[in-house]
Structures are given as structure tokens and as C-alpha cells.
FISERO-162510 format. One line per field, with one value per residue (C-alpha): residue number from 0; residue in three letters; x, y, z. Coordinates in steps of 0.1 Angstrom, whole numbers. Example, Ala and Ser with C-alpha at 12.3 -4.5 7.8 and 13.67 -1.06 7.14 Angstrom:
FISERO-162510
n <- 0  1
res <- ala  ser
east <- 123  137
north <- -45  -11
up <- 78  71
This chain:
FISERO-162510
n <- 0  1  2  3  4  5  6  7  8  9  10  11  12  13  14  15  16  17  18  19  20  21  22  23  24  25  26  27  28  29  30  31  32  33  34  35  36  37  38  39  40  41  42  43  44  45  46  47  48  49  50  51  52  53  54  55  56  57  58  59  60  61  62  63  64  65  66  67  68  69  70  71  72
res <- met  ile  tyr  gly  lys  met  trp  cys  val  val  lys  pro  ser  val  gly  ile  pro  ile  ile  ile  ala  ala  val  ala  ile  ala  ser  phe  ser  val  his  leu  ala  leu  thr  leu  asn  thr  thr  trp  val  lys  lys  phe  leu  asn  gly  ser  ala  ala  gln  val  ser  ser  ile  gln  thr  glu  val  pro  gln  val  ala  ser  leu  thr  leu  gln  glu  ala  gly  arg  lys
east <- 280  265  279  312  335  313  326  359  349  325  335  309  308  295  277  259  244  232  214  196  186  170  152  140  124  110  88  80  72  49  31  25  7  -15  -23  -31  -46  -70  -101  -99  -63  -70  -99  -81  -50  -76  -92  -123  -120  -157  -172  -177  -210  -215  -244  -262  -271  -290  -275  -291  -314  -293  -266  -285  -300  -267  -254  -289  -283  -246  -260  -285  -251
north <- 1333  1336  1371  1368  1386  1420  1429  1429  1458  1475  1480  1464  1494  1509  1480  1470  1506  1506  1472  1482  1517  1498  1472  1501  1523  1490  1481  1520  1521  1486  1501  1535  1517  1499  1526  1551  1523  1504  1517  1492  1496  1531  1522  1495  1516  1542  1515  1516  1483  1465  1446  1408  1396  1362  1338  1327  1286  1263  1233  1203  1182  1150  1169  1188  1152  1141  1162  1158  1120  1126  1153  1119  1094
up <- -17  -55  -56  -31  -59  -60  -25  -44  -68  -43  -5  20  39  8  -6  22  34  -5  -3  28  14  -17  5  27  -5  -20  10  17  -22  -16  17  -3  -31  -7  10  -20  -37  -16  4  32  42  56  73  89  98  116  132  117  102  93  117  111  114  138  128  158  160  178  194  178  203  198  215  242  251  254  278  297  300  310  337  356  358
């Protein structure tokens, strides 16, 4: 462990909760910043995300002939 000697100065019963609290505060602040500074996150979290459009394509004639010939055999 890189900072193994730190536990000689700071009790684990004090240091571990401080580390966990720091990670939780950092995570909360990142999520808050995303929510406040973007428009799409609010819409996504509220369930009104943008609809994804799909393109309708036709099957090429070669593939359809191959499928028809396979059905005849």
C-alpha cells in the first residue's frame, strides 16, 4: 500500500469514513454539475428522451432471389 504509514497517524475508524465521504461528495457534485449544465440529462431522467429515428431499407434484389431459390429446393 502506498500510504500504509498514514494509518499510524490517522485511525482507520476516522480515516475510512472521511475517504468514503469525500468520494460521495465528489460523485454528487459531478452528477449535480451534469444535471445543471446540460439539457439532455434532465429530459433523460424525466423519461422524455429524444426519439431515435430509424431508416427503412429494402432488401436488395440479389438477396431476395437467393432466398426464393433456396425455398424452391
